[in-house]
C-alpha positions in Angstrom: 0.0 0.0 -0.1 0.9 3.4 -0.7 1.4 5.9 2.0 0.8 9.5 1.5 2.7 12.0 3.4 1.7 15.7 3.6 4.8 18.0 2.7 4.9 19.2 6.2 5.9 15.5 7.6 8.0 14.9 4.6 10.4 17.9 4.7 10.1 16.8 9.0 10.5 13.1 8.6 12.5 12.9 4.8 15.3 10.3 6.1 12.2 8.2 7.7 10.9 8.3 4.1 13.7 8.1 2.2 14.6 4.5 4.0 11.5 3.6 3.7 11.3 4.1 0.0 15.0 2.0 -0.2 13.2 -1.0 1.1 10.7 -1.0 -1.7 7.8 1.0 -0.6 6.3 4.2 -2.5 5.4 7.5 -0.8 3.0 10.1 -2.4 4.0 13.7 -1.2 0.5 15.7 -1.1 0.0 19.3 -0.6 -3.2 20.1 1.1 -4.3 16.5 0.7 -3.8 16.5 -3.2 -0.6 14.2 -4.6 1.7 16.3 -5.8 4.9 14.1 -6.0 6.2 10.2 -5.8 9.0 9.2 -3.9 10.3 5.8 -4.8 13.2 4.0 -5.2 15.7 4.3 -8.4 16.6 0.6 -9.7 20.2 0.6 -10.2 20.3 -1.5 -13.0 17.7 0.6 -15.0 19.8 4.2 -14.1 23.0 2.7 -14.1 25.9 4.2 -16.7 24.8 7.2 -19.2 21.7 7.6 -21.5 22.1 6.1 -24.7 20.3 8.4 -27.6 18.8 6.4 -30.2 16.9 3.6 -27.5 13.6 3.8 -29.7 14.7 3.2 -33.2 11.4 4.8 -35.7 10.2 7.1 -32.7 9.5 10.4 -33.8 8.7 13.5 -31.8 6.6 16.5 -34.3 7.7 19.9 -34.1 4.5 21.0 -32.0 5.1 18.7 -29.5 7.5 22.0 -28.1 4.9 24.4 -28.9 3.5 26.3 -25.1 0.7 25.0 -24.1 -2.3 26.7 -23.9 -3.6 28.9 -21.2 -6.4 26.7 -20.1 -4.4 23.7 -20.4 -2.1 25.3 -18.0 -4.9 27.0 -15.6 -6.0 23.4 -15.4 -2.8 22.6 -13.9 -3.2 25.0 -11.2 
């Protein structure tokens, strides 16, 4: 089960949370009861060594992907 911790408690007990995450538990950090971040363990094998470009041959990103989001979408994120 994933535990939900508010930001104040996460700051106060950060070392304990890191210990729990190191043991394999995921922790959700919430602000005013709304989840905003996930504290999770890094899989050392998946993140070992430098990143290599071209891991997904044939994948392309259209140029409009980099366009700014419309104001309506940005305000929905708040």
